[in-house]
N, C-alpha and C positions, 0 to 999 in steps of 0.2 A: 437240220441246223447243226453246224459243227460246234465243238466244245468251246472254242474261243468266242464265238458269237453268243453262246449261252451265258458264259461267264461275264461278258461285256454287258449283257442285258441285266443280269443280276446286280452287278456293281452299279450300273446306271440307275436302276430302281432304288437301290439303297441310297445313293447320293441324292436322288430326287426327294426321297422320304426325309432324309436328314436336313435337307434344305427347308422343307416345309416345317419340320420340328423346330428348327432354329427361329424361323419367322414366327411361328405360333408362340414359342417361348417368350420372345421379345414382346409380342402383343399382350400376352397374358400377364407378364410381370409388371406392366404399366398399370399402376394402381389408380391412375387418374382417368382411365377409360374403362367402360363396361361394354363388352361386345356381345351382341347376339350372334347366333350361328351364321346368319346371312352376312353380317358385318365382317366376321372372321374370314368367310369365304372370299369376300370382295378384297379385303386387305391382303390376304395371302396371295391371291391371284395377281393383284397389283404388284406386289413385291417379286413374285416369280417372273412376271413379265419384264421387270427391270433387269433381271439377271438372265433373260433369254430362255426361261423355262416355259413349258406349256401350262395353260390353266388347268385347274383340277376341279372336280365336282364337289358338291356339298357332301356327298357320301364319303368321298376321300377324306375330307376334313373331319367328318364325324369319326371315321376309323382312326385317324391320326390322334384325335382327342382321347379316344378310348385307350389307345396304346400309351399315350403320355400319362393318362390317369393310372393305368396299371403299373407303369414304371414308378410313378410317384408313390403309390401305395407300397411298393416293394422297398423303396428307399426309406419311407417312414417306418416300416416294420423293422428294418435293419437298425435304424436310429433308436427306436424304442428298445430293442434288444440290447444295444450298446449302453444305453442309459441305465437299464436294469442291472447291467453287469458292473457298474461303476463301483459299487460297494466292495466288490471282490478284487478290484485292481490293486496290486501292491504299490503302485505309484500314485494312489488317489490323493494323498496329502499334498503332493507337489505337481498335480496335473494342471497344465495351463488351459486345457480345454474346459475342465470343470469350472475353473476360476472364471473364464470368459463367459461361460453359460450362466453363471450366477450373477454376473455383472450386467449382462445384456438385457435390456427391457423386453418384455413379452411382445410378440408380434413382429420381431425383426428376424 
């Protein structure tokens, strides 16, 4: 297989994965619904079908969820570190982010 075809397949796989991630993100952000794994597989495959993508397996969705979970953990770790550093910030007294965090109700 030549380099152009390899590159195309890599990009295509990445786009397919990002499409699934966006669909999963939308489903999981909806706090009015609780989805079991089989429900997520069905919903993702329905959405993929609407956009002309092929269906994926339960295993693919499981791997996508593992990836998203690891990404979320990394973001939480970075946020925790940033919050721990607030006291050292020279702009702490006039920081709009700190002000907004203090005013925002928990859970949002």
